[in-house]
ZAMARGU-4260 file (C-alpha; in steps of 0.2 Angstrom, whole numbers, plus 5000, padded with zeros to 4 digits):
<rodrens>
0) 5015/5005/4809 | 5003/4991/4813 | 4993/4990/4829 | 4999/4972/4830 | 5017/4979/4831
5) 5013/4993/4843 | 5005/4981/4855 | 5021/4971/4855 | 5031/4987/4857 | 5020/4990/4872
10) 5023/4974/4880 | 5042/4976/4877 | 5040/4994/4886 | 5032/4985/4902 | 5044/4970/4902
15) 5059/4983/4901 | 5052/4992/4916 | 5049/4976/4926 | 5065/4969/4923 | 5074/4985/4927
20) 5065/4986/4943 | 5068/4968/4949 | 5085/4970/4945 | 5087/4987/4955 | 5095/4994/4941
25) 5086/5012/4944 | 5072/5021/4954 | 5054/5017/4948 | 5052/5036/4943 | 5068/5035/4931
30) 5061/5018/4923 | 5043/5025/4920 | 5051/5041/4912 | 5065/5033/4901 | 5055/5017/4894
35) 5039/5026/4888 | 5051/5039/4880 | 5060/5027/4870 | 5043/5020/4865 | 5037/5037/4860
40) 5053/5040/4850 | 5050/5024/4840 | 5031/5027/4838 | 5035/5044/4830 | 5049/5037/4818
45) 5037/5024/4814 | 5024/5037/4808 | 5010/5031/4823 | 5012/5046/4833 | 5018/5064/4830
50) 5029/5074/4843 | 5012/5085/4846 | 5003/5068/4850 | 5016/5064/4863 | 5016/5080/4871
55) 4997/5079/4872 | 4997/5062/4879 | 5010/5067/4892 | 5000/5081/4898 | 4984/5071/4900
60) 4995/5059/4910 | 4999/5072/4923 | 4981/5077/4924 | 4977/5061/4931 | 4992/5060/4943
65) 4993/5077/4950 | 4979/5075/4964 | 4986/5060/4969 | 5003/5067/4971 | 4997/5082/4982
70) 4987/5069/4993 | 5002/5059/4996 | 5012/5074/5000 | 5001/5081/5013 | 4996/5065/5022
75) 5013/5059/5023 | 5016/5077/5031 | 5001/5075/5043 | 5005/5058/5050 | 5023/5063/5053
80) 5019/5077/5063 | 5007/5067/5073 | 5020/5053/5075 | 5032/5068/5079 | 5020/5074/5093
85) 5018/5058/5101 | 5000/5055/5097 | 5004/5036/5092 | 5015/5033/5107 | 5002/5038/5119
90) 4989/5027/5112 | 5001/5012/5111 | 5005/5014/5129 | 4987/5015/5135 | 4982/4999/5124
95) 4997/4989/5131 | 4992/4992/5149 | 4976/4982/5145 | 4985/4968/5138 | 4997/4963/5153
100) 5004/4945/5150 | 4990/4937/5141 | 4997/4928/5124 | 4981/4930/5114 | 4979/4948/5121
105) 4998/4952/5115 | 4992/4946/5097 | 4976/4956/5097 | 4986/4972/5103 | 4999/4968/5090
110) 4985/4968/5077 | 4977/4985/5085 | 4993/4994/5085 | 4997/4989/5067 | 4980/4995/5062
115) 4983/5012/5071 | 5000/5014/5065 | 4997/5011/5047 | 4983/5025/5047 | 4998/5034/5037
120) 4997/5021/5024 | 5017/5019/5025 | 5024/5001/5027 | 5040/5007/5034 | 5033/5019/5047
125) 5022/5006/5054 | 5035/4992/5055 | 5046/5005/5064 | 5031/5008/5077 | 5025/4990/5079
130) 5041/4979/5078 | 5052/4988/5090 | 5037/4991/5102 | 5031/4973/5103 | 5046/4962/5099
135) 5053/4964/5118 | 5035/4958/5123 | 5036/4943/5111 | 5053/4937/5117 | 5049/4939/5136
140) 5034/4928/5133 | 5044/4916/5121 | 5033/4920/5106 | 5039/4919/5088 | 5044/4935/5079
145) 5037/4927/5063 | 5020/4927/5071 | 5022/4946/5075 | 5026/4949/5057 | 5012/4939/5049
150) 4999/4949/5061 | 5007/4964/5056 | 5006/4961/5037 | 4988/4956/5038 | 4982/4971/5047
155) 4993/4982/5037 | 4986/4975/5020 | 4969/4978/5025 | 4973/4997/5030 | 4983/5000/5015
160) 4965/5001/5006 | 4963/5019/5013 | 4963/5033/5000 | 4979/5039/5004 | 4988/5023/5004
165) 4999/5017/4988 | 4989/5004/4981 | 4972/5013/4981 | 4980/5029/4975 | 4989/5020/4961
170) 4972/5010/4956 | 4963/5027/4957 | 4976/5035/4946 | 4975/5022/4933 | 4955/5024/4933
175) 4957/5042/4932 | 4945/5045/4947 | 4948/5052/4966 | 4956/5039/4977 | 4942/5044/4990
180) 4929/5037/4977 | 4937/5021/4975 | 4939/5019/4993 | 4920/5022/4997 | 4917/5008/4985
185) 4929/4996/4994 | 4925/5001/5012 | 4913/4988/5017 | 4927/4974/5012 | 4940/4984/5022
190) 4927/4984/5037 | 4926/4966/5035 | 4945/4964/5033 | 4949/4973/5050 | 4936/4961/5059
195) 4945/4947/5050 | 4962/4952/5054 | 4958/4953/5073 | 4950/4936/5072 | 4966/4929/5064
200) 4977/4938/5079 | 4965/4927/5090 | 4970/4912/5081 | 4988/4916/5081 | 4987/4919/5099
205) 4980/4902/5102 | 4993/4893/5091 | 5007/4902/5100 | 4998/4898/5118 | 4997/4880/5112
210) 5015/4878/5107 | 5019/4884/5126 | 5022/4904/5124 | 5018/4914/5140 | 5027/4920/5154
215) 5024/4904/5164 | 5020/4892/5148 | 5030/4877/5144 | 5043/4886/5133 | 5046/4899/5149
220) 5049/4882/5160 | 5061/4873/5148 | 5070/4889/5141 | 5069/4901/5156 | 5067/4919/5156
225) 5072/4928/5141 | 5085/4941/5141 | 5079/4957/5134 | 5094/4970/5132 | 5091/4987/5138
230) 5101/5003/5136 | 5097/5009/5154 | 5092/5026/5147 | 5076/5034/5141 | 5077/5045/5125
235) 5067/5060/5128 | 5057/5065/5112 | 5060/5084/5112 | 5046/5085/5098 | 5033/5075/5109
240) 5018/5087/5113 | 5008/5076/5127 | 4998/5092/5133 | 4991/5092/5115 | 4986/5074/5114
245) 4967/5077/5115 | 4967/5091/5101 | 4978/5079/5090 | 4966/5065/5092 | 4951/5077/5088
250) 4959/5084/5074 | 4964/5067/5066 | 4946/5062/5068 | 4940/5078/5059 | 4952/5076/5045
255) 4946/5057/5042 | 4928/5063/5044 | 4931/5078/5030 | 4937/5065/5019 | 4924/5053/5021
260) 4911/5067/5018 | 4919/5070/5000 | 4915/5089/5000 | 4933/5093/4994 | 4946/5084/4983
265) 4955/5071/4994 | 4970/5081/4997 | 4961/5097/5004 | 4958/5089/5022 | 4976/5083/5024
270) 4982/5101/5018 | 4970/5109/5031 | 4976/5096/5044 | 4995/5099/5040 | 4992/5118/5042
275) 4982/5116/5058 | 4993/5104/5066 | 5009/5112/5063 | 5004/5128/5068 | 4997/5123/5085
280) 5010/5109/5089 | 5026/5118/5082 | 5024/5137/5082 | 5037/5147/5073 | 5044/5147/5056
285) 5062/5138/5061 | 5054/5123/5069 | 5041/5121/5056 | 5054/5121/5044 | 5064/5107/5052
290) 5048/5096/5054 | 5044/5097/5036 | 5062/5094/5030 | 5061/5078/5041 | 5048/5071/5032
295) 5053/5079/5014 | 5062/5062/5009 | 5047/5050/5008 | 5036/5064/5000 | 5048/5068/4987
300) 5051/5050/4982 | 5033/5045/4979 | 5029/5062/4972 | 5043/5058/4958 | 5037/5041/4956
305) 5019/5048/4952 | 5027/5061/4941 | 5036/5047/4932 | 5020/5037/4931 | 5011/5052/4922
310) 5023/5049/4908 | 5020/5030/4908 | 5001/5033/4909 | 5002/5046/4895 | 5010/5037/4883
315) 5003/5020/4886 | 4986/5023/4891 | 4979/5039/4886 | 4974/5043/4868 | 4973/5055/4855
320) 4959/5057/4841 | 4957/5044/4828 | 4972/5035/4834 | 4971/5018/4844 | 4980/5020/4860
325) 4995/5008/4864 | 4986/5000/4879 | 4970/4996/4868 | 4983/4988/4855 | 4991/4978/4869
330) 4974/4973/4876 | 4968/4967/4858 | 4983/4957/4856 | 4980/4948/4872 | 4962/4946/4870
335) 4964/4938/4854 | 4973/4924/4863 | 4963/4923/4880 | 4948/4910/4881 | 4932/4917/4882
340) 4927/4908/4897 | 4942/4914/4907 | 4940/4932/4901 | 4921/4933/4907 | 4928/4930/4925
345) 4943/4941/4923 | 4941/4950/4941 | 4940/4933/4950 | 4955/4926/4939 | 4966/4941/4944
350) 4960/4941/4962 | 4966/4923/4963 | 4982/4926/4955 | 4986/4942/4965 | 4994/4936/4980
355) 5007/4924/4969 | 5009/4939/4957 | 5013/4950/4972 | 5030/4941/4976 | 5035/4945/4959
360) 5028/4962/4955 | 5032/4977/4964 | 5017/4989/4968 | 5022/5002/4954 | 5023/4988/4941
365) 5009/4979/4947 | 4996/4994/4946 | 5005/5005/4933 | 5010/4991/4922 | 4998/4977/4924
370) 4982/4985/4928 | 4980/4995/4913 | 4982/4979/4903 | 4969/4969/4913 | 4957/4984/4910
375) 4959/4984/4892 | 4957/4965/4891 | 4941/4966/4901 | 4934/4979/4890 | 4936/4967/4876
380) 4924/4955/4886 | 4912/4969/4892 | 4919/4970/4909 | 4921/4987/4918 | 4937/4994/4923
385) 4932/4998/4941 | 4928/4979/4946 | 4945/4973/4939 | 4953/4987/4948 | 4944/4983/4965
390) 4949/4964/4964 | 4967/4969/4960 | 4968/4981/4975 | 4958/4970/4988 | 4967/4954/4985
395) 4985/4961/4980 | 4985/4973/4996 | 4984/4957/5007 | 5001/4952/5000 | 5010/4969/5001
400) 5021/4966/5014 | 5027/4948/5012 | 5033/4954/4994 | 5053/4956/4993 | 5049/4968/4980
405) 5043/4980/4993 | 5056/4988/5003 | 5046/4990/5018 | 5046/4971/5019 | 5064/4969/5020
410) 5064/4983/5034 | 5051/4973/5045 | 5061/4957/5043 | 5077/4966/5048 | 5069/4975/5063
415) 5061/4957/5069 | 5078/4948/5065 | 5069/4936/5054 | 5074/4928/5037 | 5065/4934/5023
420) 5061/4916/5017 | 5054/4912/5034 | 5043/4927/5034 | 5036/4922/5016 | 5035/4904/5022
425) 5026/4907/5038 | 5014/4921/5031 | 5010/4915/5012 | 4996/4903/5014 | 4988/4914/5029
430) 4989/4930/5017 | 4983/4920/5001 | 4968/4913/5012 | 4964/4929/5020 | 4964/4937/5001
435) 4951/4924/4996 | 4939/4927/5010 | 4941/4946/5006 | 4937/4941/4988 | 4923/4932/4992
440) 4915/4946/5004 | 4916/4957/4989 | 4907/4945/4978 | 4894/4943/4990 | 4891/4961/4993
445) 4891/4964/4973 | 4907/4974/4974 | 4917/4962/4963 | 4906/4953/4948 | 4907/4934/4946
</rodrens>
């Protein structure tokens, strides 16, 4: 079997995965297992690989995804425990007292809450924290919920660069490095992005104020006081531990500091954090079992996806001695058609296209499917893998939560009672421009080569 045919079969495998996920025919984990195994059978029948080769390839794939899976499981559990204990509720309550009825202040506070809420890297949980808390304020002050979502997605996109967040973990998995190592490289861009997201929140506030928002603005005078529905009862959170707030804050800072110091593998600080947090906040095996079970669903879903990705990475990306890997065959196929002038600037090209591509590709397909191909193409032009991955992570992250392919996006627009088309229409150009600026910052700092 020729390498040309192997490359075509590799692309057919990727297209099959993408189309299946687009049409919601199955879960990513199932697609990542089924299609590569079909490809593996064809390659064995064609004499390109042996079954022993396939076994070795899949084993190699698991070697690169194991640490990432452990990181995700324990980070989900840790921040889940902190949410149950009410740490984020206390922080949000304190911040909102500072804002009162200032339109610009509400926008800035929305950004800050989104930044804090997205520390766990979970889009769904962040929307669940920010939108229900802020939507009544926006309605009362006659501010558009689309503005609330736009501020959220920019802040969440920046925080999504954290090493335990999905995109950074996926890119690190493809590169075969620790997620914390990749994060330390892009940290300066993330810091700049956080500052820019706060600046954009100020601009959004000024726009809302100009159109008449506010308790006593033009919209309030013409439309009257907004009616906010209330149940009249306050739900008591039996899991809240307000007396342990200071302890939980210090523990969280300690976990993040240990992660930054990079003394241990990135999942170890969260393992220690989970053990400490659950022992102090919820003593007793029965309560601890209840807490862990309540957060088991998201952890298991991502874990199964990562394990499926191990099969995909093994069959497509890994190689055995004296046999060209499938991804290399695919890369050689593309590089033969790619103009040299374009290939030499691949990180910039893929960075520019990342936001439009994010609307069509879900996170798994983008990083596990497209990134390895782009890395292979870059190698043909002498471009290292890391700058390509960095460009894709930084620029794509900005658009993660405007993509209809991301389930959390649908949750966010549902909570805010906004049509998905209105959300995309209101946010797309802001997000694309934001990604350009982040990419320029990366270029200026020498993180992304020209």
